[in-house]
N, C-alpha and C positions, 0 to 999 in steps of 0.2 A: 797540687790539688788538682789541675788539669787532669792530669793522668787518672786520678780516682775516677773522675767521671767517665773518661773515654773508657775505661775497664767497666763500666757499669753495665752495659748490655751483656758482654760475656757472662755476668755473673748472674744474670735473670733467671728465674725460675720460674719457666711457664706452668707447672703444674701446680704450683702455689698460688697463681693468680687467673685460675680460671673463672671466668665472667667480668672479670675487672677490665674496664675502657676508663682510663684516667689520664691525665696530664698533671705530673708532679714539678713543681717548682723549687729548686735549691738556690737559696740566696746565703752566700759564704762570706763573711766577713774578714778582714785581716790579710795578713800576707798571703798571696796567691790565691787569693777569694776572686769570686764573679759570682755569676749566675747563669744557671744550667737548667734545662728542665729535661724530664724524661716522658715519654709516651707510651703508656702501656694500653695496646689494641689488639685485638683478636691473637692474643697468645705470643706477641711479639712485645721487644721493649726497644726503643731507640731513644738514644741521649743526644741532646744538641746545646751548644753554648747559646747564651742568651736569654730573655726572658720569654715566657710562653704570653699568648694572645689572653686565654682566660683559663689559669689552672684550677683543676680540682683542688688541690692541695698545695700548699706553700710552707717549705720549712726555710726557717730563718737559723742560722748557727755559726758561730766564728770556727775560723779554719782549723784551729788544733782543736777544737771539742768534735768536729767533724773527723777528724782523722783517728781521735782517740776512741770513737763511736765504730769506725770499721776496723780498727784494730781489736775490739773487744776491752778495751780499758776503760771504758763508759757505755752505758746502756741508754738508749734514746730514752726510755723511761726516765733515768735519774736525770739525765740532761734537762729533760722537759719540766720534770718536778723542782728543779733547782733555777729554772726561769733562763738557762742557758738555751735550750732548743723552743723557738717558738713556731707555734702551730697554727695555720689559717685555714680555715676548708673542711675537709671530709676527714673527722676525727677518726672513724672507723677504719677508714683507708690508711690513716697515719698507723694504727695500731697493727695493721696486717703487713705493712711495707718490709718489716725486719724479715718476715720468713718468705719474701718474694725475691730476695737476693740473698747468694752465699755469701758471706762475710771472709 
């Protein structure tokens, strides 16, 4: 799990995040889970372990569902609609998030 977050900044697509300044918190449950947060600002993305002070968006998901989403086995929309992905905060940002990172 940790490796997926360590690689996240390298998968960031600045061209798809133009004008976005946000902090996204990921709460991942289960084996290898934890909390990480990504800061998108001025066309850059940094990812750090731990909770954010005041995230723009928080995603809560089980570890296996997170891995399935990254591998393309599951879509974020399907996980959300089935209640396996919980979203708090800026829903518009959540909808754009997939395009901001290469999977």
